[in-house]
C-alpha positions as CSV (number, residue, x, y, z in Angstrom):
1,M,19.3,-66.2,-3.4
2,N,20.7,-62.8,-4.2
3,E,18.2,-60.2,-3.0
4,P,18.3,-57.0,-5.1
5,K,16.5,-54.1,-3.6
6,V,12.9,-53.5,-4.8
7,S,11.3,-50.1,-4.7
8,V,7.5,-50.2,-4.2
9,I,5.9,-46.9,-5.3
10,V,2.5,-46.1,-3.6
11,P,0.7,-42.9,-4.8
12,V,-2.0,-42.0,-2.2
13,Y,-5.1,-39.8,-2.7
14,N,-8.0,-40.1,-0.2
15,T,-8.0,-43.8,0.4
16,D,-8.0,-43.9,4.1
17,R,-10.5,-46.8,4.2
18,F,-8.1,-49.1,2.4
19,L,-4.6,-47.6,3.0
20,E,-3.6,-49.4,6.2
21,K,-4.2,-52.8,4.6
22,C,-2.3,-51.8,1.5
23,L,0.8,-50.6,3.4
24,T,0.7,-53.5,5.8
25,S,0.6,-56.0,3.0
26,I,3.9,-54.5,1.6
27,A,5.6,-54.4,4.9
28,A,4.6,-58.1,5.5
29,Q,6.3,-59.4,2.4
30,N,8.5,-62.4,3.0
31,Y,11.1,-60.7,0.7
32,Q,12.9,-58.2,3.0
33,N,15.0,-56.0,0.8
34,I,12.4,-53.4,-0.2
35,E,11.9,-49.7,0.2
36,I,8.3,-48.4,0.3
37,I,8.0,-44.9,-1.3
38,I,4.7,-43.4,-0.3
39,I,3.6,-40.2,-2.1
40,N,0.6,-38.4,-0.5
41,D,-0.9,-36.5,-3.4
42,G,-2.7,-33.8,-1.4
43,S,-5.2,-36.1,0.4
44,T,-7.9,-34.4,2.5
45,D,-9.0,-37.4,4.5
46,K,-7.1,-39.3,7.2
47,S,-4.5,-40.7,4.8
48,D,-1.7,-38.4,6.1
49,E,-2.2,-39.7,9.7
50,I,-2.2,-43.3,8.6
51,I,1.0,-42.8,6.6
52,K,2.8,-41.1,9.5
53,N,1.8,-43.9,11.9
54,F,3.0,-46.5,9.4
55,T,6.4,-44.8,8.7
56,D,7.0,-44.3,12.4
57,Q,7.1,-48.1,12.7
58,E,8.4,-49.1,9.3
59,K,12.0,-48.0,8.8
60,R,12.0,-49.1,5.1
61,A,9.3,-46.5,4.3
62,V,9.9,-43.1,2.8
63,Y,7.1,-40.5,3.1
64,L,6.8,-37.7,0.5
65,S,4.0,-35.2,0.3
66,Q,2.8,-32.8,-2.5
67,K,-0.1,-30.7,-3.5
68,N,-2.7,-32.6,-5.5
69,Q,-1.3,-33.1,-9.0
70,G,-2.7,-36.5,-10.0
71,V,-1.5,-40.1,-9.9
72,S,0.9,-39.7,-12.8
73,A,2.8,-36.9,-11.2
74,A,2.9,-38.8,-7.9
75,R,4.4,-41.9,-9.6
76,N,7.0,-39.7,-11.4
77,V,8.1,-38.4,-8.0
78,G,8.4,-42.0,-6.7
79,L,10.4,-43.0,-9.8
80,S,12.8,-40.1,-9.3
81,K,13.4,-41.1,-5.6
82,A,13.6,-44.9,-6.1
83,T,17.0,-46.6,-5.3
84,G,16.0,-50.2,-6.0
85,E,17.2,-52.3,-8.9
86,Y,13.5,-53.2,-9.5
87,I,10.3,-51.2,-9.4
88,L,6.8,-52.2,-8.3
89,F,3.8,-49.9,-8.4
90,C,0.9,-50.4,-5.9
91,D,-2.4,-48.5,-5.8
92,S,-3.2,-47.5,-2.3
93,D,-6.7,-49.1,-2.3
94,D,-5.3,-52.5,-3.3
95,Y,-2.8,-54.9,-1.7
96,Y,-0.2,-57.6,-2.2
97,L,-0.2,-61.2,-1.2
98,E,2.6,-62.3,1.2
99,N,4.7,-64.0,-1.5
100,S,4.3,-61.5,-4.3
101,V,7.6,-59.7,-4.3
102,L,9.6,-62.9,-3.8
103,A,7.8,-64.7,-6.7
104,L,8.4,-61.8,-9.1
105,V,12.0,-61.3,-8.2
106,Q,12.8,-65.0,-8.4
107,A,11.4,-65.0,-11.9
108,A,13.3,-61.9,-12.9
109,L,16.6,-63.5,-11.7
110,E,16.0,-66.9,-13.1
111,D,15.0,-65.7,-16.5
112,N,17.1,-62.5,-16.6
113,S,13.9,-60.6,-17.2
114,D,13.3,-56.9,-17.5
115,V,9.5,-57.2,-16.9
116,V,7.8,-59.9,-14.9
117,V,4.0,-60.3,-15.1
118,G,1.8,-62.1,-12.5
119,N,-1.8,-63.2,-12.2
120,Y,-4.1,-61.2,-9.9
121,Y,-7.4,-61.2,-8.1
122,K,-10.3,-58.9,-8.7
123,K,-12.2,-58.4,-5.4
124,N,-15.7,-57.1,-4.9
125,K,-18.5,-57.8,-2.4
126,L,-19.1,-61.3,-4.0
127,G,-15.5,-62.3,-3.3
128,E,-12.3,-62.7,-5.2
129,H,-12.1,-63.7,-8.9
130,L,-8.7,-65.0,-10.1
131,V,-7.6,-63.4,-13.4
132,K,-5.0,-65.5,-15.3
133,V,-2.8,-63.5,-17.6
134,V,-2.6,-64.7,-21.2
135,R,1.0,-65.3,-22.0
136,P,2.2,-63.8,-25.3
137,T,5.6,-64.8,-26.5
138,T,7.0,-61.4,-27.5
139,A,6.7,-57.8,-26.3
140,I,4.7,-56.8,-29.4
141,D,2.3,-59.7,-28.8
142,L,1.9,-58.4,-25.2
143,I,1.1,-54.9,-26.5
144,E,-1.5,-56.3,-28.8
145,S,-3.1,-58.2,-25.9
146,F,-3.4,-54.9,-24.1
147,I,-4.9,-52.9,-26.9
148,T,-7.4,-55.6,-27.8
149,G,-8.6,-56.2,-24.2
150,I,-7.1,-59.7,-23.8
151,N,-4.9,-58.6,-21.0
152,H,-5.2,-55.6,-18.7
153,A,-2.4,-53.0,-18.9
154,S,-2.3,-52.4,-15.2
155,L,1.0,-51.5,-13.7
156,C,0.5,-53.3,-10.4
157,N,0.9,-56.9,-11.3
158,K,4.2,-56.2,-13.0
159,L,7.8,-56.0,-11.8
160,Y,10.1,-53.7,-13.8
161,R,13.9,-53.5,-14.0
162,K,14.7,-49.9,-13.0
163,S,17.3,-49.4,-15.7
164,L,14.7,-50.2,-18.3
165,L,12.6,-47.2,-17.2
166,S,15.5,-44.7,-17.5
167,G,14.1,-41.6,-19.2
168,L,10.5,-42.9,-19.1
169,F,7.9,-41.0,-17.1
170,F,4.1,-40.8,-16.9
171,S,2.4,-38.0,-18.8
172,A,1.0,-35.8,-16.0
173,E,-1.7,-34.4,-18.4
174,V,-3.2,-37.9,-18.8
175,T,-5.7,-38.9,-16.1
176,I,-7.1,-42.1,-17.6
177,R,-5.3,-45.1,-19.1
178,E,-1.9,-43.6,-18.2
179,D,-0.8,-47.2,-17.3
180,M,-1.5,-48.3,-20.9
181,L,0.6,-45.5,-22.4
182,F,3.4,-46.2,-19.9
183,N,3.5,-50.0,-20.4
184,I,3.5,-49.7,-24.2
185,E,6.4,-47.2,-24.1
186,V,8.2,-49.7,-21.9
187,L,7.4,-52.7,-24.1
188,L,8.5,-50.9,-27.3
189,T,12.0,-51.0,-26.0
190,A,11.8,-54.8,-26.6
191,P,12.4,-56.0,-23.0
192,R,12.8,-59.6,-21.9
193,I,9.5,-60.7,-20.4
194,S,8.6,-63.6,-18.1
195,F,5.5,-64.7,-16.2
196,V,4.7,-66.2,-12.8
197,D,1.8,-68.7,-12.3
198,E,0.7,-67.5,-8.9
199,P,-1.4,-64.4,-8.1
200,V,0.6,-61.5,-6.9
201,Y,-1.9,-58.7,-6.4
202,V,-5.5,-58.0,-5.2
203,Y,-7.4,-55.3,-7.2
204,V,-10.2,-54.0,-5.0
205,Q,-13.1,-52.7,-7.0
206,R,-14.4,-49.7,-5.1
207,K,-16.8,-46.8,-5.5
208,G,-15.1,-43.5,-6.2
209,S,-12.0,-45.0,-7.7
210,A,-10.5,-43.4,-10.9
211,V,-11.9,-46.4,-12.9
212,D,-15.3,-45.9,-11.4
213,K,-15.6,-42.2,-12.4
214,I,-16.9,-42.5,-16.0
215,S,-18.0,-39.2,-17.6
216,A,-18.2,-37.7,-21.1
217,A,-15.0,-35.8,-20.4
218,R,-13.1,-38.9,-19.3
219,M,-14.4,-40.9,-22.3
220,R,-13.1,-38.1,-24.6
221,E,-9.8,-38.3,-22.9
222,S,-9.8,-42.1,-23.3
223,N,-10.4,-41.6,-27.0
224,H,-7.5,-39.1,-27.2
225,V,-5.3,-41.8,-25.6
226,T,-6.4,-44.3,-28.2
227,A,-5.6,-41.8,-31.0
228,C,-2.1,-41.4,-29.5
229,L,-1.7,-45.2,-29.3
230,E,-2.8,-45.5,-33.0
231,K,-0.1,-43.1,-34.0
232,M,2.6,-44.6,-31.7
233,L,1.9,-48.2,-32.9
234,R,1.5,-47.6,-36.6
235,G,3.6,-50.1,-38.4
236,K,4.6,-51.9,-35.2
237,V,1.5,-54.0,-34.5
238,S,-1.0,-55.7,-36.8
239,V,-3.6,-53.8,-38.6
240,N,-6.3,-56.1,-37.1
241,S,-5.2,-55.3,-33.6
242,V,-5.5,-51.6,-34.2
243,R,-8.9,-52.1,-35.7
244,K,-10.1,-54.0,-32.6
245,M,-8.7,-51.2,-30.4
246,L,-10.7,-48.6,-32.3
247,A,-13.8,-50.8,-32.2
248,L,-13.5,-51.3,-28.5
249,D,-13.3,-47.5,-28.0
250,A,-16.4,-47.1,-30.2
251,Y,-18.2,-49.7,-28.1
252,G,-17.3,-47.8,-24.9
253,N,-18.6,-44.6,-26.5
254,I,-22.0,-46.0,-27.3
255,V,-22.4,-47.8,-24.0
256,N,-21.7,-44.5,-22.2
257,G,-23.8,-42.4,-24.5
258,L,-20.8,-40.5,-26.0
259,S,-21.5,-41.5,-29.6
260,F,-24.7,-39.4,-29.6
261,T,-23.0,-36.1,-28.9
262,T,-22.3,-35.4,-32.6
263,K,-23.5,-36.8,-35.9
264,E,-19.8,-37.2,-37.0
265,Q,-18.9,-39.2,-33.9
266,Y,-21.9,-41.4,-34.3
267,E,-21.1,-42.2,-37.9
268,R,-17.4,-42.8,-37.1
269,D,-18.2,-45.2,-34.2
270,S,-20.8,-47.0,-36.2
271,C,-18.2,-47.7,-38.9
272,R,-15.6,-48.8,-36.4
273,L,-18.1,-51.2,-34.7
274,K,-18.5,-53.0,-38.0
275,T,-14.8,-53.8,-38.5
276,I,-14.8,-56.8,-36.0
277,R,-17.1,-59.6,-35.1
278,W,-18.7,-59.3,-31.7
279,G,-20.1,-61.9,-29.3
280,L,-23.9,-62.3,-29.0
281,K,-24.2,-60.2,-25.8
282,K,-22.4,-57.3,-27.2
283,R,-24.3,-57.6,-30.5
284,I,-27.6,-57.2,-28.7
285,I,-26.3,-54.2,-26.7
286,I,-25.0,-52.6,-29.8
287,A,-28.3,-53.1,-31.6
288,I,-30.3,-51.6,-28.8
289,I,-28.1,-48.5,-28.3
290,S,-27.0,-47.9,-31.8
291,N,-30.6,-47.9,-33.0
292,K,-31.5,-45.4,-30.3
293,I,-34.1,-47.5,-28.6
294,V,-34.1,-44.9,-25.9
295,N,-36.0,-46.5,-23.1
296,L,-34.1,-49.8,-23.4
297,A,-30.7,-48.0,-23.7
298,W,-31.5,-45.9,-20.6
299,F,-32.6,-49.0,-18.7
300,Y,-29.4,-50.9,-19.7
301,R,-27.1,-48.0,-18.5
302,V,-29.0,-47.6,-15.2
303,A,-29.0,-51.4,-14.5
304,R,-25.3,-51.6,-15.3
305,R,-24.5,-48.8,-13.0
306,L,-26.7,-50.2,-10.2
307,K,-24.9,-53.6,-10.5
308,Q,-21.5,-51.9,-10.2
309,N,-22.6,-49.8,-7.2
310,I,-23.9,-52.9,-5.4
311,L,-20.8,-55.0,-5.9
312,M,-18.1,-52.4,-5.3
313,Y,-16.7,-51.6,-1.9
């Protein structure tokens, strides 16, 4: 098999507990023609030491360091330095399985694909849970699966043809859901997409990760991203998909208490919640919180957070 070079971009910020396993999993791939671009985004823990020890032994690795500017800026640096024909992104607290790169590249070559998507594991203290990607038939269908929550818009279970990303970069100002914005920009170019059956990535759910840091400010930024997506996708995806995206945002707002910050926001989110049909569990949660049954709402939030803290690494 022809082995085109694959650039694996790894932004790092204070993940010394997980970093060695991440980097080792990339070096141990049974696909050899890779470069590993590691960008230390101003870490203050032992990440720098771990990276230097790794790059001293791994000649395919490139070490770049910068002041803390955020994951988007770090990934942009990685993209600017990448020399591979294909691009992979790996978060520094996660890791690959041994056959991941080979499986993704084989699919790209066999199907002449621009984007290849694989299944993945979610890992917490209870073990690993396999997530099987739902396979839409077109790029627009895949976008709709992202914005409606059917599939996750993560970067890390996807292989990209580098030429497809020419001129595309991450918005450095966006600190949440930047992967969603980037993936949708890529998919709007109408790339050829294929899928692999096997899991290619292990997503470690840990305390202190960007996903774990929910706050009113981050929820407002998430809503801003949704507003950008609504404008970007107008006339390109179905009205029902946009409605569901807005309703999911409203659900996130009420669960995290953001809907109660202003009367206007409460009324807007209440209207959006009514545009789709929810399952029984979510209907009960919406009824409790929307009707401001304060003690039950507080108990639900505390219990939800406690469960996450117990299960996360």
